[in-house]
Kinemage of the C-alpha trace (Angstrom):
@kinemage 1
@onewidth
@group {chain A} dominant
@subgroup {mainchain}
@vectorlist {calphas} color= white
{ca met a 1} P 0.154 0.220 0.061
{ca lys a 2} L 1.227 3.530 -0.667
{ca lys a 3} L 2.063 5.430 1.838
{ca gln a 4} L 0.199 9.052 1.884
{ca pro a 5} L 2.475 12.103 1.694
{ca leu a 6} L 3.074 14.326 4.729
{ca pro a 7} L 0.432 17.669 4.915
{ca leu a 8} L 2.609 20.460 3.788
{ca arg a 9} L 2.593 22.110 7.687
{ca lys a 10} L 4.182 18.941 9.025
{ca arg a 11} L 6.769 19.118 6.597
{ca phe a 12} L 6.975 22.691 7.282
{ca glu a 13} L 7.307 22.003 10.890
{ca tyr a 14} L 10.083 19.119 10.634
{ca ser a 15} L 11.988 22.063 8.503
{ca val a 16} L 11.606 24.257 11.685
{ca asp a 17} L 12.802 21.639 13.628
{ca gly a 18} L 16.003 21.249 11.749
{ca leu a 19} L 16.871 24.314 11.679
{ca lys a 20} L 16.327 25.180 15.479
{ca ala a 21} L 18.378 22.225 16.198
{ca ala a 22} L 21.370 23.108 13.851
{ca trp a 23} L 20.951 26.899 15.410
{ca glu a 24} L 21.551 25.601 18.649
{ca ala a 25} L 23.964 23.092 18.061
{ca glu a 26} L 26.432 24.648 15.275
{ca ser a 27} L 28.111 27.596 16.440
{ca ser a 28} L 29.419 27.579 12.748
{ca leu a 29} L 25.848 28.049 11.492
{ca arg a 30} L 25.331 30.880 13.813
{ca leu a 31} L 28.344 32.592 12.694
{ca glu a 32} L 27.068 32.296 8.841
{ca val a 33} L 24.001 33.876 9.540
{ca ala a 34} L 25.657 36.804 11.300
{ca ala a 35} L 27.720 37.203 8.180
{ca val a 36} L 24.576 37.110 5.936
{ca val a 37} L 23.250 39.946 8.269
{ca leu a 38} L 26.221 42.245 7.308
{ca leu a 39} L 26.654 40.933 3.905
{ca val a 40} L 22.657 42.360 3.778
{ca val a 41} L 23.966 45.430 5.994
{ca leu a 42} L 26.842 46.090 3.338
{ca leu a 43} L 24.669 45.279 0.155
{ca ala a 44} L 22.378 47.679 1.479
{ca val a 45} L 24.839 50.880 2.505
{ca leu a 46} L 26.683 50.142 -1.001
{ca arg a 47} L 22.973 50.048 -3.012
{ca ala a 48} L 24.179 46.881 -4.910
{ca ser a 49} L 21.899 46.030 -8.008
{ca glu a 50} L 19.703 43.562 -8.439
{ca ile a 51} L 22.062 41.060 -9.890
{ca trp a 52} L 24.424 41.279 -6.795
{ca trp a 53} L 21.394 40.797 -4.533
{ca ala a 54} L 20.284 37.815 -6.248
{ca ile a 55} L 23.722 36.556 -6.273
{ca phe a 56} L 23.950 36.943 -2.269
{ca ala a 57} L 20.798 35.314 -1.547
{ca leu a 58} L 21.936 32.553 -3.701
{ca leu a 59} L 25.050 32.125 -2.343
{ca ala a 60} L 23.801 32.567 1.286
{ca ala a 61} L 21.092 29.700 0.920
{ca cys a 62} L 23.972 27.284 -0.433
{ca val a 63} L 25.997 28.215 2.475
{ca val a 64} L 23.139 27.772 4.965
{ca ser a 65} L 22.360 24.693 3.556
{ca ala a 66} L 25.461 22.952 2.943
{ca glu a 67} L 26.107 23.626 6.523
{ca leu a 68} L 22.710 22.352 7.520
{ca val a 69} L 23.736 18.814 5.250
{ca asn a 70} L 26.954 19.037 7.231
{ca thr a 71} L 25.217 19.106 10.455
{ca ala a 72} L 23.286 16.257 9.242
{ca ile a 73} L 26.131 13.857 8.244
{ca glu a 74} L 27.934 14.498 11.708
{ca asn a 75} L 24.836 13.750 13.650
{ca met a 76} L 24.428 10.540 11.487
{ca cys a 77} L 27.953 9.356 12.040
{ca asp a 78} L 28.167 10.007 15.729
{ca leu a 79} L 24.735 8.122 15.789
{ca phe a 80} L 25.758 5.260 13.691
{ca his a 81} L 29.516 4.897 15.038
{ca pro a 82} L 30.354 6.959 17.607
{ca glu a 83} L 33.634 6.058 17.604
{ca val a 84} L 36.648 7.448 15.864
{ca his a 85} L 37.056 5.315 12.288
{ca ser a 86} L 38.703 6.242 9.174
{ca arg a 87} L 35.995 6.174 7.055
{ca ile a 88} L 33.308 8.136 9.327
{ca lys a 89} L 36.463 10.581 9.418
{ca val a 90} L 36.290 10.894 5.698
{ca ala a 91} L 32.428 11.677 5.283
{ca lys a 92} L 32.613 13.957 8.440
{ca asp a 93} L 35.747 15.928 6.463
{ca cys a 94} L 34.254 16.034 2.891
{ca gly a 95} L 30.681 17.627 4.936
{ca ser a 96} L 33.195 19.938 6.266
{ca ala a 97} L 34.889 20.671 3.023
{ca ala a 98} L 31.851 21.119 1.306
{ca val a 99} L 30.880 24.324 3.834
{ca phe a 100} L 34.654 25.499 3.089
{ca val a 101} L 34.450 25.518 -0.721
{ca leu a 102} L 31.115 27.717 -0.666
{ca asn a 103} L 32.462 29.935 2.064
{ca thr a 104} L 35.650 30.459 0.207
{ca ala a 105} L 33.338 31.388 -2.816
{ca gly a 106} L 31.530 33.845 -1.213
{ca leu a 107} L 34.290 35.560 0.280
{ca leu a 108} L 35.580 35.631 -3.784
{ca ile a 109} L 32.605 37.048 -4.264
{ca ile a 110} L 32.384 39.288 -1.784
{ca phe a 111} L 35.966 40.659 -2.610
{ca leu a 112} L 34.256 40.830 -6.751
{ca phe a 113} L 31.596 42.769 -5.434
{ca ile a 114} L 33.790 45.668 -3.259
{ca phe a 115} L 36.428 45.624 -5.899
{ca ser a 116} L 34.239 46.238 -9.188
{ca arg a 117} L 32.363 49.374 -7.499
């Protein structure tokens, strides 16, 4: 028998629960959100064009999403294999590297924005 999809409200609640859990557990997420707030102020003060707003909105969503996925990976790894293991380390390091790559790209784009003015 086919399983019925969850109502939209319930799916939304699960998403909010995930955001709350990550916010409480991950200082990196809180730092990245603070950076997004500062970036919004910078864009407003410098009167950035719509394309820059769009670029930074997409970038911020990617960074926060990667951080959430990394948090999920770390939690699942810790749950199923709390001891140190070389393969678990690789999984965690790869998740962390994905966030690092996006944060580095973000810094490069910020520099491009500032120095293109």
